[in-house]
C-alpha positions as CSV (number, residue, x, y, z in Angstrom):
1,M,7.8,41.8,71.8
2,S,7.6,45.1,73.7
3,L,5.3,48.1,73.8
4,R,5.9,51.8,74.2
5,S,3.2,54.3,74.9
6,F,3.4,58.1,74.6
7,R,1.6,61.2,73.6
8,F,3.8,63.8,71.9
9,D,7.3,62.4,72.2
10,P,9.0,63.7,69.0
11,S,11.3,60.7,68.4
12,L,8.5,58.1,68.9
13,T,6.1,60.2,66.8
14,R,8.6,60.0,63.9
15,E,8.7,56.2,64.3
16,F,4.9,56.2,64.5
17,I,4.7,58.1,61.2
18,A,7.5,56.2,59.4
19,F,6.0,52.8,60.1
20,G,2.8,53.8,58.3
21,G,4.8,54.3,55.1
22,S,7.3,51.4,55.4
23,L,4.6,48.8,55.9
24,Y,3.2,49.6,52.4
25,A,6.5,50.1,50.6
26,G,6.3,48.9,47.1
27,G,2.5,48.3,47.2
28,A,1.2,49.1,43.8
29,R,-2.4,49.7,45.0
30,R,-1.6,52.1,47.8
31,V,-2.6,55.7,47.6
32,P,-0.4,57.1,50.4
33,P,-1.7,60.0,52.5
34,F,0.2,63.2,52.4
35,R,3.0,63.0,55.0
36,R,2.6,66.7,56.0
37,E,-1.1,66.1,56.8
38,I,-0.3,63.1,59.1
39,I,2.4,65.3,60.8
40,R,-0.2,68.0,61.3
41,Q,-2.7,65.6,62.9
42,L,-0.1,64.2,65.3
43,S,1.3,67.6,66.4
44,P,0.3,69.1,69.8
45,D,-1.4,72.1,68.3
46,F,-3.9,70.1,66.2
47,Y,-7.4,71.1,67.2
48,F,-8.4,67.8,68.7
49,Y,-5.9,68.0,71.5
50,Q,-7.1,71.5,72.5
51,R,-10.7,70.6,73.2
52,A,-11.7,70.1,76.8
53,G,-12.5,66.4,77.6
54,N,-10.5,65.0,74.6
55,D,-7.6,62.7,75.4
56,H,-5.3,60.2,73.6
57,R,-2.5,57.8,74.0
58,R,-0.3,56.3,71.2
59,F,1.3,52.9,71.2
60,L,4.2,51.3,69.3
61,A,4.8,47.6,69.2
62,Y,8.3,46.3,68.7
63,R,9.4,42.8,67.5
64,A,13.1,41.9,67.4
65,G,13.9,45.6,68.0
66,R,11.8,46.8,65.0
67,V,8.4,48.5,64.9
68,A,5.8,45.9,64.1
69,G,2.6,47.9,64.8
70,R,1.1,51.1,65.9
71,I,-2.3,52.3,67.3
72,A,-3.8,55.4,68.9
73,A,-6.4,55.2,71.7
74,M,-8.6,58.3,71.8
75,V,-11.5,59.8,73.7
76,N,-13.6,62.4,71.8
77,A,-15.7,64.1,74.4
78,E,-18.6,64.6,71.9
79,I,-18.9,60.9,70.9
80,R,-21.0,59.1,73.5
81,D,-23.1,56.0,73.8
82,G,-26.9,55.8,74.4
83,D,-26.3,56.4,78.1
84,R,-24.3,59.6,77.3
85,L,-21.1,57.9,78.5
86,P,-17.9,58.5,76.5
87,V,-17.0,56.0,73.7
88,G,-13.4,55.0,73.3
89,L,-11.9,55.2,69.8
90,V,-8.9,53.4,68.2
91,G,-7.3,54.7,65.1
92,F,-4.1,55.2,63.1
93,Y,-3.9,51.4,63.2
94,E,-1.1,49.7,61.2
95,C,0.2,46.3,61.9
96,V,2.2,43.4,60.4
97,D,0.3,40.2,59.6
98,D,0.8,38.8,63.1
99,D,-2.2,38.2,65.4
100,G,0.1,38.3,68.5
101,V,1.2,41.9,67.7
102,A,-2.4,42.9,66.9
103,A,-3.7,41.5,70.1
104,E,-1.0,43.3,72.2
105,L,-1.8,46.7,70.5
106,L,-5.5,46.4,70.8
107,E,-5.4,45.2,74.4
108,A,-3.1,48.0,75.4
109,A,-5.5,50.6,73.8
110,R,-8.5,48.9,75.5
111,E,-6.8,48.9,78.9
112,W,-5.9,52.5,78.7
113,L,-9.4,53.6,77.6
114,R,-11.0,51.5,80.3
115,T,-8.8,52.4,83.2
116,E,-8.2,56.1,82.4
117,H,-11.7,57.0,81.1
118,G,-14.0,54.3,82.2
119,V,-15.4,53.7,78.7
120,R,-17.8,50.8,78.1
121,R,-17.6,50.6,74.3
122,I,-14.7,51.0,71.9
123,R,-15.1,51.8,68.2
124,G,-12.7,51.8,65.4
125,P,-10.9,52.4,63.3
126,M,-11.5,56.1,63.7
127,N,-8.9,58.8,63.7
128,F,-10.4,61.4,66.1
129,D,-13.8,61.7,64.5
130,F,-16.1,61.4,61.4
131,W,-13.8,63.9,59.4
132,H,-10.4,62.4,59.6
133,G,-10.5,58.8,58.3
134,Y,-12.4,55.9,59.7
135,R,-13.7,52.5,58.7
136,F,-11.9,49.5,57.2
137,L,-12.2,48.5,53.6
138,T,-13.8,45.0,54.0
139,K,-14.7,44.1,50.4
140,G,-13.4,45.2,47.1
141,F,-9.7,44.7,47.6
142,D,-9.3,43.9,43.9
143,C,-11.0,47.1,42.8
144,D,-9.0,50.1,41.4
145,P,-8.8,52.4,44.5
146,Y,-10.0,56.0,44.4
147,Y,-8.7,59.0,46.2
148,G,-10.2,59.3,49.7
149,E,-11.2,55.6,50.0
150,P,-10.3,53.7,53.2
151,D,-7.2,51.7,52.4
152,N,-5.9,48.7,54.4
153,P,-4.7,45.2,54.1
154,A,-7.5,42.5,54.0
155,Y,-6.2,41.0,57.3
156,Y,-6.9,44.1,59.4
157,P,-10.6,43.5,59.8
158,E,-9.8,39.9,60.6
159,Q,-7.4,41.0,63.3
160,F,-10.0,43.2,64.9
161,E,-12.6,40.5,64.8
162,R,-10.3,38.0,66.4
163,C,-9.7,40.5,69.2
164,G,-13.4,40.8,70.0
165,F,-14.6,43.5,67.7
166,A,-17.8,43.0,65.7
167,P,-19.2,45.1,62.8
168,L,-21.3,48.1,64.0
169,R,-22.2,49.8,60.7
170,A,-21.4,49.3,57.1
171,W,-21.2,51.5,53.9
172,N,-20.6,50.7,50.3
173,S,-19.4,52.3,47.1
174,I,-20.9,51.7,43.6
175,E,-19.1,52.3,40.4
176,I,-21.0,53.0,37.2
177,N,-19.2,53.4,33.8
178,G,-21.2,54.7,30.8
179,R,-23.9,57.3,30.4
180,E,-26.7,54.8,29.7
181,K,-26.9,53.6,33.3
182,L,-26.3,57.1,34.7
183,E,-29.2,58.4,32.7
184,A,-31.4,55.6,33.9
185,L,-30.4,56.3,37.5
186,I,-31.4,59.9,37.5
187,A,-34.4,59.7,35.2
188,P,-36.9,59.4,38.1
189,W,-35.8,62.8,39.5
190,R,-36.0,64.9,36.3
191,K,-39.6,66.0,37.0
192,R,-38.7,66.9,40.6
193,H,-35.8,69.0,39.4
194,E,-38.1,70.8,36.8
195,L,-40.7,71.4,39.5
196,L,-38.3,73.1,41.9
197,L,-37.0,75.3,39.1
198,E,-40.5,76.5,38.5
199,R,-40.9,77.2,42.2
200,G,-37.8,79.4,42.2
201,Y,-35.1,77.1,43.4
202,R,-31.6,77.6,41.9
203,F,-28.9,75.0,41.3
204,V,-25.6,76.8,41.3
205,P,-22.3,75.2,40.4
206,A,-19.2,76.0,42.4
207,T,-17.6,77.6,39.4
208,R,-20.1,80.5,39.7
209,L,-19.3,81.1,43.4
210,D,-16.5,82.6,45.4
211,L,-15.8,79.5,47.4
212,R,-13.8,81.4,50.0
213,K,-16.9,83.4,50.8
214,E,-19.1,80.3,50.7
215,W,-17.0,78.1,53.0
216,P,-18.8,79.4,56.2
217,A,-22.2,78.6,54.6
218,L,-21.1,75.2,53.5
219,H,-19.6,74.5,57.0
220,G,-23.0,75.4,58.6
221,L,-25.0,73.5,56.0
222,I,-22.9,70.3,56.5
223,D,-23.3,70.6,60.3
224,R,-27.1,70.9,60.0
225,S,-27.4,68.2,57.3
226,F,-25.4,65.6,59.2
227,D,-26.9,66.4,62.6
228,G,-28.0,63.1,64.1
229,F,-25.8,61.0,61.8
230,P,-24.1,58.3,63.9
231,D,-20.8,59.5,65.4
232,Y,-21.0,62.9,63.6
233,T,-19.4,65.7,65.5
234,P,-18.9,69.3,64.4
235,I,-15.4,70.7,63.9
236,P,-14.1,74.2,64.2
237,F,-14.3,76.3,61.0
238,A,-10.5,76.7,60.9
239,E,-10.1,72.9,60.7
240,F,-13.0,72.6,58.2
241,K,-11.3,75.2,56.0
242,S,-8.0,73.3,56.3
243,L,-9.6,70.1,55.2
244,L,-11.2,71.8,52.2
245,S,-8.0,73.4,51.2
246,G,-6.3,70.1,51.3
247,V,-8.7,68.5,48.8
248,G,-9.5,71.6,46.8
249,F,-7.2,70.5,44.0
250,A,-9.6,67.5,43.4
251,L,-12.9,69.4,43.5
252,A,-14.9,69.1,40.3
253,A,-16.2,72.7,40.7
254,D,-18.1,72.7,37.4
255,V,-20.5,70.0,38.7
256,S,-20.4,70.5,42.5
257,G,-22.4,73.2,44.2
258,F,-25.4,74.4,46.2
259,V,-29.1,74.5,45.9
260,Y,-30.8,77.7,46.9
261,D,-34.5,78.1,47.8
262,Q,-36.8,81.0,46.8
263,A,-35.4,83.1,49.6
264,G,-31.8,82.7,48.5
265,R,-30.9,80.4,51.4
266,A,-28.6,77.5,50.7
267,V,-30.6,74.4,51.5
268,S,-28.7,71.5,49.9
269,F,-25.1,70.8,48.7
270,G,-23.3,68.2,46.7
271,V,-19.5,67.5,46.3
272,I,-18.0,65.7,43.4
273,F,-14.2,65.1,43.2
274,R,-12.1,64.1,40.2
275,D,-10.6,60.8,41.0
276,L,-6.9,61.6,41.4
277,A,-5.7,58.3,42.9
278,G,-3.1,57.7,40.2
279,A,-1.8,61.2,40.3
280,V,-1.6,61.3,44.1
281,R,0.0,57.9,44.2
282,A,2.7,59.2,41.9
283,M,3.6,61.9,44.5
284,N,4.2,59.1,47.1
285,G,2.8,61.2,49.9
286,R,5.2,64.1,49.4
287,I,4.6,67.5,47.8
288,T,7.8,68.2,45.9
289,P,8.6,69.8,42.5
290,L,9.2,66.3,41.0
291,G,6.0,65.0,42.7
292,A,4.1,67.9,41.2
293,L,5.3,67.0,37.7
294,R,4.3,63.4,38.2
295,F,0.9,64.5,39.5
296,L,0.2,66.7,36.5
297,S,1.3,63.9,34.1
298,R,-1.1,61.4,35.7
299,L,-3.9,64.0,36.1
300,R,-4.4,64.2,32.3
301,K,-4.9,60.4,32.0
302,R,-8.0,60.0,34.3
303,R,-11.6,61.0,33.9
304,R,-13.3,59.1,36.7
305,F,-15.3,61.1,39.2
306,N,-16.2,60.5,42.8
307,F,-19.7,61.6,44.1
308,F,-18.4,62.0,47.6
309,A,-21.0,63.8,49.7
310,A,-24.4,65.5,49.6
311,G,-26.9,66.7,52.1
312,S,-29.9,68.9,52.8
313,L,-31.2,70.9,55.8
314,P,-33.4,68.8,58.0
315,E,-36.3,71.3,57.8
316,E,-36.1,71.1,54.0
317,E,-36.2,67.4,54.1
318,A,-39.2,67.6,56.5
319,R,-41.1,69.7,54.0
320,G,-40.8,66.9,51.4
321,T,-39.6,69.1,48.6
322,G,-37.2,66.4,47.3
323,V,-34.4,68.9,47.0
324,G,-31.8,66.3,47.6
325,R,-32.9,64.1,44.7
326,A,-33.3,67.2,42.5
327,G,-29.8,68.3,43.4
328,F,-28.4,64.9,42.7
329,F,-30.1,65.0,39.3
330,A,-28.7,68.4,38.5
331,M,-25.1,67.4,39.2
332,I,-25.2,64.1,37.3
333,D,-27.1,65.6,34.4
334,E,-24.5,68.4,34.1
335,S,-21.7,65.9,34.3
336,L,-23.2,64.0,31.4
337,R,-23.5,67.2,29.4
338,R,-19.8,67.7,29.9
339,G,-19.0,64.2,28.9
340,Y,-18.3,62.8,32.3
341,S,-19.7,59.2,32.4
342,D,-17.5,57.2,34.8
343,F,-18.6,57.7,38.4
344,I,-18.1,56.2,41.9
345,F,-20.9,56.9,44.4
346,A,-18.7,56.8,47.4
347,Q,-19.2,55.4,50.9
348,M,-23.0,55.4,51.1
349,P,-24.6,54.0,54.3
350,K,-26.1,50.6,53.5
351,D,-29.5,51.7,54.8
352,Q,-29.6,55.0,52.8
353,P,-32.8,55.3,50.7
354,I,-30.8,56.0,47.5
355,Q,-29.6,52.4,47.5
356,A,-33.0,51.3,46.3
357,F,-32.5,53.2,43.0
358,F,-29.3,51.3,42.4
359,R,-31.0,48.0,43.2
360,R,-33.8,48.9,40.7
361,L,-31.2,49.0,38.0
362,K,-29.6,45.7,39.3
363,I,-26.3,47.6,40.0
364,E,-24.5,45.9,42.8
365,P,-21.9,47.5,45.2
366,Q,-18.3,46.6,44.4
367,R,-16.8,47.8,47.7
368,E,-17.8,47.7,51.4
369,Y,-16.4,49.5,54.5
370,T,-17.1,48.6,58.1
371,L,-16.8,50.4,61.5
372,Y,-16.3,47.9,64.4
373,E,-17.2,48.0,68.1
374,R,-16.5,45.9,71.1
375,E,-17.1,46.1,74.9
376,A,-14.3,47.6,76.9
């Protein structure tokens, strides 16, 4: 076996990208990422490579002359440990089911991070940051995947663990089908919603907004809402806008939106996507006329929804207004009014308070995701 390391070599980058597709060829479960988005993220003008203090190195493993694995080692200058020292990241990980190949890749990434940047801790999988794909799926491999879910073979977490990585943090997803359980879930927050309406708060769906004008407000609101969340780092507005544009086709704008306080300030948000896994799978990672026809054909067949993200300003949370719970109620209540009754509550931290409401209804998570860490 041999290894090659590089940064932006065009030929090796093409091999790097191609291996990510060939490894999953024929997999019925796979929802492939859009190829042009991967190309964008691995191109020299991608925002990550322009920020002072950021660095990366890519590695390809070859076995019998063929690519058998890939990995990227990264340093994001804004992700630091408790002593304010940089944390190494490993991402874009794909590997055949061979512990020897996995060990070579992970050791090469570790050695580069340790010798070039002196990191003491390494986390992964994480592609650059919080925004661009991180965590392994560790439970729920038999579940029907949804668009935006971490997707990997079951042996990837095992490879990481055998190479010295241990679970650092975990998230889960909970799927609920049928309006009865959804109504029971949101019932405790109805009075809070009504109280805030009486106080002058407004719950405004995205269909009533010019989203292009609201993007800066949403960008700032997310930054404030997630401030202090582990490994969260802000991204430039241009990259935020690009990400939103890339998933805009999936936004359920009639039930997503903002909460405004009495002064007209956006203090909370919620994002719900239509689950387009089957439609995106039909495109096979490429945006072509034929792919678009397949997408539209599958789109009409699915009515599952993905409650993907929500947050509130820290000062609003400190006031104890309960605006987050009220906003959650408003979105699910409106969804039920429109006949939407199949939901995935996606990638929630295991220690998030809302988990208690699912436990009260004896609803168990079906999926789990894990971020790993090891000493360098």
